[in-house]
N, C-alpha and C positions, 0 to 999 in steps of 0.2 A: 628398675621396676620388674623387668622380666625374670630376674633371678629370684626375687622375693615371691613372685607368682608361682614359679616352679617349686620353690621351697614349701610354699603353703599347700602344694599338692604332693608333698613327700618325694620330690624329685631333686636329686643332687645336680649341681651344675658344673660344667667345665668351661673355663673362660681364661682369657689372658689376664695376667696380674697387672692391670693398667688402671689408672684413674681411681675412681671410688670402688671399683669392683672388689678389691680385697676387704672392703668394709662390709660387704654383704655375702661374700663367699669366704668361709674360713677354711683355708687349705687343709685338706685331710680330715676335716670335721663335718663340713656341710657340703663340700664339693671339692673340686681340684682346680688349682690355678697353674697356668703355664706361662713361661717366659718367652717361648718361641714356638714355631710351628711343630717341631719334633716333639716337644713336651705336650703340646695340645693333642697331637695324634696319639701319643702313648697314653695319655690320661683318658681320652675318649675310648680307646680300645680296652683299657683296664676296666672301665665302668661297664662296657658292653659285656665283657667276659665274666666279671666277678659279681654275681648276683648278691652274695652276702655283703660285700663292700657297698654296692649300690643301695641295698636296703638300709644298711647302717647309716650311711651318709644322708639318705633321704629322711630317715627318722630324726636325725640331728638337725637337718635343714628345717623340718617342720617346727621343731621346738624353737629354733633360733628365729624363724620368721615371725613368731609371736611378739618379738621385741619391736617389730615395725608396724604394729597396728595403727590405724589412723587416729584412734582415740589417744593412744600414748604419744604419738608424734604431735598431735594438737596440744596436749598438755605441755610438752617440752617447748613448743613455740610460744605458748602463753607465758611460761616462765621467763623466756628470753625477752618478750615484749614488755612484761612488767618490770624487769630489771632495767631495760633501756628507759622506760618511762620515769623511773625514779631518778635518773641522772639529770 
């Protein structure tokens, strides 16, 4: 949730590529994913130093975050529930 909140504020994220995180951070498009501490450090420093990259990833993050609006998610759940109910 925190990554989508950041994205909705035009902020790219840096996180470990674990669990469901790669589903909400698109590496190199909406933020940066790291496999270990050194990659995390390198990615964070890159975003701190590169304003152009930070801005581009932030804009992409905002656009991508619109795929996760509650209204859209609720419609998707409704489809699943209706499909289950038909069985």
